[in-house]
N, CA, C and O atoms as a GROMACS GRO file, in nm:
protein
  364
    1MET      N    1  -1.744   1.118  -3.867
    1MET     CA    2  -1.663   1.199  -3.778
    1MET      C    3  -1.655   1.126  -3.644
    1MET      O    4  -1.757   1.083  -3.591
    2ALA      N    5  -1.536   1.112  -3.588
    2ALA     CA    6  -1.515   1.039  -3.464
    2ALA      C    7  -1.549   1.127  -3.344
    2ALA      O    8  -1.530   1.248  -3.346
    3ASP      N    9  -1.600   1.063  -3.239
    3ASP     CA   10  -1.631   1.132  -3.115
    3ASP      C   11  -1.500   1.167  -3.044
    3ASP      O   12  -1.416   1.079  -3.025
    4ALA      N   13  -1.481   1.292  -3.006
    4ALA     CA   14  -1.356   1.336  -2.943
    4ALA      C   15  -1.334   1.271  -2.807
    4ALA      O   16  -1.220   1.261  -2.762
    5ASN      N   17  -1.440   1.227  -2.740
    5ASN     CA   18  -1.428   1.165  -2.609
    5ASN      C   19  -1.418   1.014  -2.614
    5ASN      O   20  -1.396   0.950  -2.511
    6ALA      N   21  -1.433   0.955  -2.731
    6ALA     CA   22  -1.426   0.809  -2.744
    6ALA      C   23  -1.281   0.764  -2.730
    6ALA      O   24  -1.191   0.832  -2.778
    7PRO      N   25  -1.259   0.649  -2.665
    7PRO     CA   26  -1.122   0.600  -2.653
    7PRO      C   27  -1.065   0.563  -2.789
    7PRO      O   28  -1.136   0.512  -2.876
    8MET      N   29  -0.939   0.589  -2.806
    8MET     CA   30  -0.871   0.555  -2.931
    8MET      C   31  -0.847   0.405  -2.934
    8MET      O   32  -0.826   0.344  -2.829
    9PRO      N   33  -0.849   0.344  -3.051
    9PRO     CA   34  -0.817   0.202  -3.059
    9PRO      C   35  -0.678   0.176  -3.002
    9PRO      O   36  -0.583   0.249  -3.032
   10GLY      N   37  -0.668   0.073  -2.922
   10GLY     CA   38  -0.539   0.038  -2.862
   10GLY      C   39  -0.514   0.105  -2.728
   10GLY      O   40  -0.415   0.073  -2.662
   11ASP      N   41  -0.601   0.198  -2.685
   11ASP     CA   42  -0.585   0.259  -2.554
   11ASP      C   43  -0.609   0.153  -2.447
   11ASP      O   44  -0.705   0.077  -2.455
   12ALA      N   45  -0.522   0.150  -2.347
   12ALA     CA   46  -0.538   0.055  -2.238
   12ALA      C   47  -0.648   0.104  -2.144
   12ALA      O   48  -0.657   0.224  -2.119
   13PRO      N   49  -0.731   0.015  -2.092
   13PRO     CA   50  -0.833   0.057  -1.997
   13PRO      C   51  -0.769   0.101  -1.866
   13PRO      O   52  -0.661   0.054  -1.831
   14ALA      N   53  -0.834   0.189  -1.795
   14ALA     CA   54  -0.782   0.236  -1.666
   14ALA      C   55  -0.782   0.121  -1.567
   14ALA      O   56  -0.880   0.046  -1.558
   15GLN      N   57  -0.673   0.108  -1.492
   15GLN     CA   58  -0.662  -0.001  -1.395
   15GLN      C   59  -0.641   0.053  -1.254
   15GLN      O   60  -0.598  -0.022  -1.166
   16SER      N   61  -0.671   0.177  -1.230
   16SER     CA   62  -0.642   0.237  -1.101
   16SER      C   63  -0.735   0.189  -0.990
   16SER      O   64  -0.706   0.214  -0.873
   17THR      N   65  -0.844   0.123  -1.023
   17THR     CA   66  -0.939   0.085  -0.921
   17THR      C   67  -0.909  -0.049  -0.856
   17THR      O   68  -0.948  -0.071  -0.741
   18GLU      N   69  -0.842  -0.140  -0.924
   18GLU     CA   70  -0.824  -0.275  -0.872
   18GLU      C   71  -0.700  -0.287  -0.782
   18GLU      O   72  -0.709  -0.346  -0.674
   19HIS      N   73  -0.587  -0.235  -0.823
   19HIS     CA   74  -0.463  -0.249  -0.748
   19HIS      C   75  -0.410  -0.114  -0.702
   19HIS      O   76  -0.446  -0.009  -0.757
   20LEU      N   77  -0.325  -0.118  -0.601
   20LEU     CA   78  -0.269   0.002  -0.544
   20LEU      C   79  -0.120  -0.020  -0.520
   20LEU      O   80  -0.080  -0.126  -0.472
   21ASN      N   81  -0.039   0.078  -0.554
   21ASN     CA   82   0.104   0.073  -0.525
   21ASN      C   83   0.128   0.133  -0.387
   21ASN      O   84   0.084   0.244  -0.359
   22ILE      N   85   0.197   0.059  -0.302
   22ILE     CA   86   0.223   0.104  -0.166
   22ILE      C   87   0.373   0.098  -0.141
   22ILE      O   88   0.438  -0.002  -0.167
   23LYS      N   89   0.426   0.208  -0.089
   23LYS     CA   90   0.567   0.214  -0.052
   23LYS      C   91   0.574   0.212   0.100
   23LYS      O   92   0.510   0.294   0.166
   24VAL      N   93   0.652   0.118   0.155
   24VAL     CA   94   0.672   0.111   0.299
   24VAL      C   95   0.816   0.154   0.325
   24VAL      O   96   0.910   0.100   0.267
   25THR      N   97   0.832   0.252   0.413
   25THR     CA   98   0.965   0.302   0.444
   25THR      C   99   0.994   0.285   0.592
   25THR      O  100   0.904   0.293   0.676
   26ASP      N  101   1.120   0.260   0.623
   26ASP     CA  102   1.168   0.270   0.760
   26ASP      C  103   1.294   0.354   0.754
   26ASP      O  104   1.319   0.420   0.653
   27ASN      N  105   1.373   0.355   0.858
   27ASN     CA  106   1.490   0.442   0.861
   27ASN      C  107   1.587   0.416   0.747
   27ASN      O  108   1.652   0.509   0.699
   28ASN      N  109   1.598   0.293   0.704
   28ASN     CA  110   1.703   0.258   0.608
   28ASN      C  111   1.653   0.204   0.475
   28ASN      O  112   1.732   0.194   0.381
   29ASN      N  113   1.528   0.171   0.463
   29ASN     CA  114   1.481   0.098   0.346
   29ASN      C  115   1.349   0.151   0.292
   29ASN      O  116   1.271   0.213   0.364
   30GLU      N  117   1.328   0.125   0.163
   30GLU     CA  118   1.199   0.146   0.099
   30GLU      C  119   1.164   0.016   0.028
   30GLU      O  120   1.244  -0.037  -0.049
   31VAL      N  121   1.044  -0.034   0.054
   31VAL     CA  122   0.998  -0.156  -0.010
   31VAL      C  123   0.865  -0.124  -0.076
   31VAL      O  124   0.777  -0.063  -0.015
   32PHE      N  125   0.851  -0.165  -0.202
   32PHE     CA  126   0.730  -0.136  -0.278
   32PHE      C  127   0.645  -0.262  -0.291
   32PHE      O  128   0.697  -0.371  -0.314
   33PHE      N  129   0.515  -0.245  -0.276
   33PHE     CA  130   0.419  -0.354  -0.289
   33PHE      C  131   0.308  -0.311  -0.382
   33PHE      O  132   0.276  -0.192  -0.391
   34LYS      N  133   0.250  -0.406  -0.451
   34LYS     CA  134   0.130  -0.382  -0.532
   34LYS      C  135   0.025  -0.479  -0.481
   34LYS      O  136   0.039  -0.600  -0.494
   35ILE      N  137  -0.082  -0.424  -0.422
   35ILE     CA  138  -0.185  -0.509  -0.364
   35ILE      C  139  -0.322  -0.464  -0.411
   35ILE      O  140  -0.340  -0.352  -0.459
   36LYS      N  141  -0.419  -0.553  -0.396
   36LYS     CA  142  -0.557  -0.518  -0.427
   36LYS      C  143  -0.609  -0.423  -0.320
   36LYS      O  144  -0.567  -0.428  -0.204
   37ARG      N  145  -0.700  -0.338  -0.360
   37ARG     CA  146  -0.755  -0.238  -0.268
   37ARG      C  147  -0.829  -0.303  -0.151
   37ARG      O  148  -0.841  -0.242  -0.044
   38SER      N  149  -0.879  -0.424  -0.170
   38SER     CA  150  -0.956  -0.490  -0.065
   38SER      C  151  -0.870  -0.579   0.025
   38SER      O  152  -0.922  -0.635   0.122
   39THR      N  153  -0.742  -0.594  -0.005
   39THR     CA  154  -0.653  -0.681   0.073
   39THR      C  155  -0.623  -0.619   0.209
   39THR      O  156  -0.591  -0.501   0.218
   40GLN      N  157  -0.634  -0.701   0.315
   40GLN     CA  158  -0.598  -0.651   0.447
   40GLN      C  159  -0.449  -0.620   0.450
   40GLN      O  160  -0.368  -0.693   0.393
   41LEU      N  161  -0.413  -0.510   0.516
   41LEU     CA  162  -0.274  -0.467   0.520
   41LEU      C  163  -0.186  -0.560   0.602
   41LEU      O  164  -0.064  -0.548   0.597
   42LYS      N  165  -0.245  -0.652   0.678
   42LYS     CA  166  -0.167  -0.751   0.752
   42LYS      C  167  -0.075  -0.828   0.659
   42LYS      O  168   0.039  -0.858   0.694
   43LYS      N  169  -0.125  -0.861   0.541
   43LYS     CA  170  -0.045  -0.936   0.444
   43LYS      C  171   0.080  -0.856   0.404
   43LYS      O  172   0.190  -0.911   0.398
   44LEU      N  173   0.063  -0.728   0.378
   44LEU     CA  174   0.174  -0.640   0.344
   44LEU      C  175   0.268  -0.624   0.463
   44LEU      O  176   0.390  -0.629   0.446
   45MET      N  177   0.214  -0.604   0.582
   45MET     CA  178   0.295  -0.585   0.702
   45MET      C  179   0.381  -0.707   0.729
   45MET      O  180   0.500  -0.695   0.759
   46ASP      N  181   0.321  -0.826   0.719
   46ASP     CA  182   0.396  -0.949   0.740
   46ASP      C  183   0.507  -0.966   0.637
   46ASP      O  184   0.618  -1.006   0.671
   47ALA      N  185   0.477  -0.935   0.511
   47ALA     CA  186   0.578  -0.947   0.404
   47ALA      C  187   0.692  -0.848   0.427
   47ALA      O  188   0.808  -0.884   0.408
   48PHE      N  189   0.662  -0.726   0.468
   48PHE     CA  190   0.765  -0.627   0.496
   48PHE      C  191   0.855  -0.675   0.609
   48PHE      O  192   0.978  -0.670   0.598
   49CYS      N  193   0.795  -0.721   0.717
   49CYS     CA  194   0.872  -0.767   0.833
   49CYS      C  195   0.960  -0.886   0.797
   49CYS      O  196   1.074  -0.895   0.841
   50GLU      N  197   0.906  -0.978   0.718
   50GLU     CA  198   0.984  -1.095   0.677
   50GLU      C  199   1.105  -1.052   0.594
   50GLU      O  200   1.215  -1.102   0.615
   51ARG      N  201   1.085  -0.959   0.501
   51ARG     CA  202   1.196  -0.912   0.418
   51ARG      C  203   1.302  -0.839   0.499
   51ARG      O  204   1.421  -0.843   0.465
   52GLN      N  205   1.260  -0.772   0.606
   52GLN     CA  206   1.353  -0.694   0.687
   52GLN      C  207   1.408  -0.773   0.806
   52GLN      O  208   1.493  -0.723   0.880
   53GLY      N  209   1.359  -0.896   0.825
   53GLY     CA  210   1.406  -0.978   0.936
   53GLY      C  211   1.357  -0.927   1.071
   53GLY      O  212   1.428  -0.939   1.171
   54LYS      N  213   1.237  -0.871   1.075
   54LYS     CA  214   1.182  -0.816   1.198
   54LYS      C  215   1.057  -0.893   1.238
   54LYS      O  216   0.989  -0.951   1.153
   55GLN      N  217   1.027  -0.893   1.367
   55GLN     CA  218   0.904  -0.953   1.416
   55GLN      C  219   0.790  -0.851   1.400
   55GLN      O  220   0.807  -0.735   1.437
   56PRO      N  221   0.675  -0.892   1.346
   56PRO     CA  222   0.564  -0.797   1.329
   56PRO      C  223   0.522  -0.728   1.459
   56PRO      O  224   0.475  -0.614   1.456
   57SER      N  225   0.539  -0.794   1.572
   57SER     CA  226   0.499  -0.734   1.700
   57SER      C  227   0.593  -0.621   1.743
   57SER      O  228   0.562  -0.548   1.837
   58THR      N  229   0.706  -0.606   1.674
   58THR     CA  230   0.802  -0.502   1.711
   58THR      C  231   0.800  -0.383   1.616
   58THR      O  232   0.882  -0.292   1.627
   59VAL      N  233   0.705  -0.382   1.522
   59VAL     CA  234   0.700  -0.276   1.421
   59VAL      C  235   0.562  -0.210   1.421
   59VAL      O  236   0.459  -0.279   1.428
   60ARG      N  237   0.560  -0.078   1.414
   60ARG     CA  238   0.436  -0.001   1.400
   60ARG      C  239   0.431   0.055   1.259
   60ARG      O  240   0.534   0.097   1.206
   61PHE      N  241   0.315   0.056   1.198
   61PHE     CA  242   0.296   0.112   1.065
   61PHE      C  243   0.206   0.234   1.076
   61PHE      O  244   0.100   0.228   1.138
   62LEU      N  245   0.250   0.344   1.016
   62LEU     CA  246   0.175   0.469   1.023
   62LEU      C  247   0.147   0.522   0.884
   62LEU      O  248   0.227   0.505   0.792
   63PHE      N  249   0.031   0.586   0.869
   63PHE     CA  250  -0.002   0.660   0.748
   63PHE      C  251  -0.048   0.798   0.790
   63PHE      O  252  -0.145   0.811   0.865
   64ASP      N  253   0.022   0.900   0.744
   64ASP     CA  254  -0.008   1.039   0.783
   64ASP      C  255  -0.016   1.055   0.934
   64ASP      O  256  -0.102   1.128   0.984
   65GLY      N  257   0.074   0.988   1.008
   65GLY     CA  258   0.080   1.001   1.152
   65GLY      C  259  -0.020   0.916   1.229
   65GLY      O  260  -0.018   0.917   1.352
   66THR      N  261  -0.106   0.844   1.160
   66THR     CA  262  -0.206   0.760   1.225
   66THR      C  263  -0.167   0.614   1.211
   66THR      O  264  -0.130   0.568   1.102
   67ARG      N  265  -0.174   0.542   1.321
   67ARG     CA  266  -0.138   0.401   1.318
   67ARG      C  267  -0.233   0.322   1.230
   67ARG      O  268  -0.355   0.340   1.237
   68VAL      N  269  -0.176   0.236   1.147
   68VAL     CA  270  -0.254   0.151   1.057
   68VAL      C  271  -0.267   0.014   1.123
   68VAL      O  272  -0.168  -0.042   1.170
   69ARG      N  273  -0.387  -0.038   1.126
   69ARG     CA  274  -0.413  -0.168   1.189
   69ARG      C  275  -0.403  -0.279   1.084
   69ARG      O  276  -0.429  -0.255   0.966
   70PRO      N  277  -0.366  -0.399   1.126
   70PRO     CA  278  -0.355  -0.511   1.030
   70PRO      C  279  -0.484  -0.540   0.957
   70PRO      O  280  -0.481  -0.585   0.842
   71GLU      N  281  -0.598  -0.518   1.019
   71GLU     CA  282  -0.726  -0.547   0.954
   71GLU      C  283  -0.769  -0.436   0.858
   71GLU      O  284  -0.867  -0.452   0.785
   72ASP      N  285  -0.697  -0.323   0.856
   72ASP     CA  286  -0.727  -0.217   0.759
   72ASP      C  287  -0.693  -0.264   0.619
   72ASP      O  288  -0.614  -0.357   0.600
   73SER      N  289  -0.754  -0.200   0.521
   73SER     CA  290  -0.722  -0.223   0.380
   73SER      C  291  -0.704  -0.086   0.316
   73SER      O  292  -0.741   0.015   0.376
   74PRO      N  293  -0.648  -0.080   0.196
   74PRO     CA  294  -0.638   0.050   0.129
   74PRO      C  295  -0.774   0.118   0.116
   74PRO      O  296  -0.781   0.241   0.121
   75ASP      N  297  -0.881   0.042   0.100
   75ASP     CA  298  -1.014   0.102   0.092
   75ASP      C  299  -1.054   0.169   0.224
   75ASP      O  300  -1.114   0.276   0.222
   76THR      N  301  -1.021   0.106   0.339
   76THR     CA  302  -1.058   0.166   0.467
   76THR      C  303  -0.970   0.285   0.500
   76THR      O  304  -1.014   0.376   0.571
   77VAL      N  305  -0.848   0.287   0.449
   77VAL     CA  306  -0.759   0.401   0.470
   77VAL      C  307  -0.797   0.513   0.373
   77VAL      O  308  -0.767   0.630   0.397
   78ARG      N  309  -0.864   0.477   0.262
   78ARG     CA  310  -0.918   0.570   0.162
   78ARG      C  311  -0.812   0.657   0.094
   78ARG      O  312  -0.817   0.780   0.099
   79VAL      N  313  -0.717   0.590   0.032
   79VAL     CA  314  -0.614   0.662  -0.042
   79VAL      C  315  -0.594   0.596  -0.177
   79VAL      O  316  -0.636   0.482  -0.198
   80THR      N  317  -0.529   0.667  -0.269
   80THR     CA  318  -0.500   0.610  -0.400
   80THR      C  319  -0.354   0.574  -0.415
   80THR      O  320  -0.320   0.489  -0.497
   81TYR      N  321  -0.266   0.637  -0.337
   81TYR     CA  322  -0.124   0.598  -0.335
   81TYR      C  323  -0.079   0.615  -0.192
   81TYR      O  324  -0.100   0.720  -0.133
   82VAL      N  325  -0.019   0.513  -0.136
   82VAL     CA  326   0.013   0.513   0.005
   82VAL      C  327   0.163   0.503   0.027
   82VAL      O  328   0.231   0.423  -0.037
   83THR      N  329   0.212   0.584   0.117
   83THR     CA  330   0.345   0.564   0.173
   83THR      C  331   0.324   0.537   0.321
   83THR      O  332   0.284   0.626   0.396
   84LEU      N  333   0.352   0.415   0.362
   84LEU     CA  334   0.343   0.378   0.503
   84LEU      C  335   0.482   0.391   0.563
   84LEU      O  336   0.582   0.363   0.497
   85SER      N  337   0.488   0.433   0.687
   85SER     CA  338   0.614   0.440   0.759
   85SER      C  339   0.616   0.330   0.863
   85SER      O  340   0.518   0.309   0.934
   86ALA      N  341   0.728   0.258   0.870
   86ALA     CA  342   0.743   0.151   0.967
   86ALA      C  343   0.844   0.195   1.072
   86ALA      O  344   0.953   0.242   1.038
   87PHE      N  345   0.809   0.180   1.199
   87PHE     CA  346   0.897   0.221   1.307
   87PHE      C  347   0.913   0.106   1.404
   87PHE      O  348   0.818   0.032   1.432
   88GLY      N  349   1.034   0.090   1.456
   88GLY     CA  350   1.058  -0.009   1.560
   88GLY      C  351   0.982   0.031   1.684
   88GLY      O  352   0.974   0.149   1.718
   89GLN      N  353   0.927  -0.067   1.751
   89GLN     CA  354   0.848  -0.042   1.872
   89GLN      C  355   0.925  -0.099   1.989
   89GLN      O  356   0.965  -0.215   1.986
   90HIS      N  357   0.947  -0.019   2.089
   90HIS     CA  358   1.024  -0.063   2.206
   90HIS      C  359   0.931  -0.075   2.325
   90HIS      O  360   0.844   0.010   2.347
   91GLY      N  361   0.952  -0.181   2.402
   91GLY     CA  362   0.878  -0.197   2.526
   91GLY      C  363   0.751  -0.262   2.517
   91GLY      O  364   0.682  -0.278   2.618
   0.00000   0.00000   0.00000
């Protein structure tokens, strides 16, 4: 008799711990990234700015209304799915 809690043959192992899907939105665009949980968000921020033709110093990134720093990582923000908002910074 098979154990009801045992994984079925062919079941894929859970991969939710290694990578994270992140959606970055601004007024006009949504860009999706898949990064490791330990990766600094600076890499994502730079890639977003490059794709949008913006200077990183002119963009703020927020998560739930709190500014996200380049040295933060998904682990330090402590989320499993992130939507970051990017806003132009003036002055």
